[in-house]
C-alpha positions, 0 to 999 in steps of 0.5 A: 500500499502506498505511504498515503492516507485516503480521505474518502475512506474511514480514517482509523482503518486507513491508518491502520493499513498504512501503518501495517504496510510499513511494519510488514514491509520491514518484517519482510526486509529483515526476514528475507534480506535481499541485499544482505543484513546490513541493507536490510536493516537500513531500509527497515529503519526507514519504514520505522522512521515513516510509521513514527511520523504517521503516528504524530498525526493522531497524537491529539486524540490518541496521546497514549497510543502515540507515546507507547507505539513511538517508544516501541519502534524507536527503541527497536530501531536503535537496537539495529544501528551499529553497523549502519552507523559505522557505514554512514561514516565511511559514506561521509568521507567519500562525500567530503572527497568529492569536495576536496580542494587539493591533492593533499586533502584528497589524500587525507580523506582516502586515508581516512576513508580506508581507516573507516572501512576497517572500523566498519568491518571490525564492528561488523564482525564483532556484531555476533548477535545481529541475527537475534536483534533482527529476529527481535525486531521482526517480533516487535513489529508484530507486537506493533501491528497487533497494537493497531487493533486497539486504536479507537478514533472518531472518523468524522470527516470534521473531527479528523480534519481538526485532529490533523490540523492540530498535529500539523500546526504542532509539528510546524511550530516545532520546526519554526522553533528548530530553525530559530535555534539554528539561527541563535546557536551554531550547534549540531543538535539544533541543526539535527533537530531541524533535520528531523522536523524536516524529515517528518514534514516531508512525510507528512506531506506525502501522507496528505498528498492526496488533498492537494496533489500538485502543491503537496508534491512541490512542497515535498520535493522542497523539504526532501531537498532540505532534509538531504542537506541537513543529512550530510550536515549531521553526518559531519557532526557525527564524524567530527565526533569520532575524530575528537574521541579517536584522533589517533584513527586519522593519522599524523597531525598533518592528515588530522588537520586537513581532515578537520579542515574539510569537515568544518569548511563543508559543514559551514557551507551546508549550514548556510544553504540549509538555512536558506532552504528552511525559510523557503520550506516553512515560509508559511505560518504554522496557523495558515498552513494547518487551517488549509489542511483542515479545510482541504482534508474535509472537503476531500473526505466529504466530496465522495459521499455528496457525489454518491448522495447525488447519484442515488437521488438522481437514480431515484429520480429516474425511476420515478419518471 
């Protein structure tokens, strides 16, 4: 099933279907491992993020459900992160190499890449419990699917529209707060928070894309571009942390200085780009945008009913004639 909520369908059933589809896909990935266990983990974690974003939309009317299930899925995803996180650092150094400004910098980054590949392979070889972790994650996914049966929401289109608008407004306000934080503090944590808000926004645009397809798709593309910028920025922050914790991994002082210089230069550029992009993505006020979501959802949800009622009246009228 597509990652989209259809307004014409009863909301609770539609919500359950989307969540179950994502969780079932994650189960298949973890069990079948079509491209190996580490790629399966990486792809399954993407599904978990989608489910957690979906659950934010019902928080106004299902706080306990959202809190319980968000914790369940978040904690499960964290058990599967070790090798993927190590792989991301290799990819980050290789990304930096595409931006290298000199042969010396390129050589330093090549050295760092080899070191981080060895580190990743060592972590992978030592992770003997990965099959057990994957099996446990599958069991947790099945529990999360069962928990969906206990979700009780009012499917009335007007009430659903208000619920979605409230969740949308809360999330947009959170994003604006993160953006303000980035402008006040040049700190990796606030940029990471903005990235998470951007990811959630991108997923929410996908989930509700049917209420205004052309506009939502354009906005979704903008948000995805922002998330990609902030993803690189976050990876560089994580890499900086490793450099600070284990400088011996990065060779002599000259090599270390070149690697750090490359990180700082690219990170500053990414932050500048990301702030400009974020102002475009979040240009509309939270109040205005959430109000529009409510109107569009209710209109899309009630239109098919009105059409069916009109068609029924037309058939009755024809039969009377």
